[in-house]
C-alpha positions as CSV (number, residue, x, y, z in Angstrom):
1,M,3.9,35.2,-0.1
2,S,6.7,36.5,2.5
3,K,7.7,34.2,5.9
4,K,6.7,36.1,9.0
5,I,9.3,36.1,11.6
6,A,10.0,37.6,15.1
7,V,13.2,38.1,17.1
8,L,13.6,37.4,20.7
9,V,16.7,38.9,22.7
10,N,17.6,39.3,26.2
11,E,15.7,41.8,28.3
12,D,18.7,43.0,30.4
13,T,20.8,43.1,27.1
14,M,18.0,45.3,25.3
15,Q,18.2,48.1,28.2
16,R,22.0,48.8,26.9
17,C,21.8,47.6,23.1
18,S,20.7,49.3,20.0
19,C,20.0,45.5,18.5
20,G,21.8,46.9,15.1
21,G,23.7,44.0,15.1
22,C,20.3,41.5,15.0
23,L,18.7,43.9,12.4
24,K,21.6,44.3,9.9
25,A,21.4,40.5,10.0
26,F,18.3,40.5,9.3
27,M,18.2,42.9,6.6
28,N,21.4,41.5,4.9
29,K,20.0,37.8,5.4
30,A,23.4,37.2,7.3
31,D,24.6,34.5,10.1
32,S,21.4,32.8,10.9
33,F,18.7,34.5,8.6
34,E,21.2,33.1,5.6
35,R,18.6,30.0,5.6
36,Y,16.6,32.5,4.2
37,A,18.5,33.5,1.0
38,D,16.2,32.9,-1.6
39,E,12.9,33.2,0.8
40,D,10.7,36.7,1.2
41,I,11.0,37.4,5.1
42,E,9.2,39.6,6.9
43,L,10.0,41.1,10.5
44,V,7.0,41.3,12.5
45,G,8.1,40.8,16.1
46,F,10.9,42.4,17.8
47,T,11.0,42.0,21.6
48,H,12.5,40.9,24.9
49,S,12.2,37.8,26.8
50,G,10.9,39.9,29.8
51,G,7.3,40.0,30.9
52,D,4.2,37.8,30.1
53,L,6.1,35.7,27.3
54,A,3.3,33.3,26.5
55,K,1.1,36.2,25.6
56,K,4.1,37.8,23.3
57,I,4.2,34.6,21.8
58,E,0.3,34.3,21.3
59,S,0.6,37.8,19.6
60,F,3.1,36.0,17.5
61,K,0.6,33.8,16.4
62,K,-2.1,36.0,15.8
63,K,0.1,37.9,13.3
64,G,1.4,34.9,11.5
65,V,5.0,34.8,12.8
66,T,6.2,30.7,12.1
67,T,9.7,31.1,13.1
68,V,11.2,32.9,16.2
69,H,14.9,33.8,16.3
70,L,16.8,33.9,19.9
71,S,19.4,36.4,19.7
72,T,22.7,35.2,20.5
73,C,22.4,37.2,23.7
74,C,19.1,35.7,24.8
75,L,20.9,32.4,24.1
76,L,24.0,33.6,26.2
77,Y,22.5,35.0,29.1
78,N,19.7,32.5,29.5
79,S,21.6,29.3,29.2
80,P,22.7,27.3,31.9
81,S,26.4,28.0,33.1
82,P,29.1,25.1,32.2
83,R,30.3,23.2,34.9
């Protein structure tokens, strides 16, 4: 049985990004997906952080998603500014 994964990206970035880097990393089990090198994984969801996030997470759960990866752009643009 494969591990079901979703990826959450920054809403603003998704307007100008093809998300090719995230998809390539997933398909090649590279970068943050290296931890799944010996596992079967399935990309079940790929969406942005805008809108009703609670509803999106609930939808992921219904589809069996056990792990949500936050993209680099999501972490970069949603982190508090260093002071």
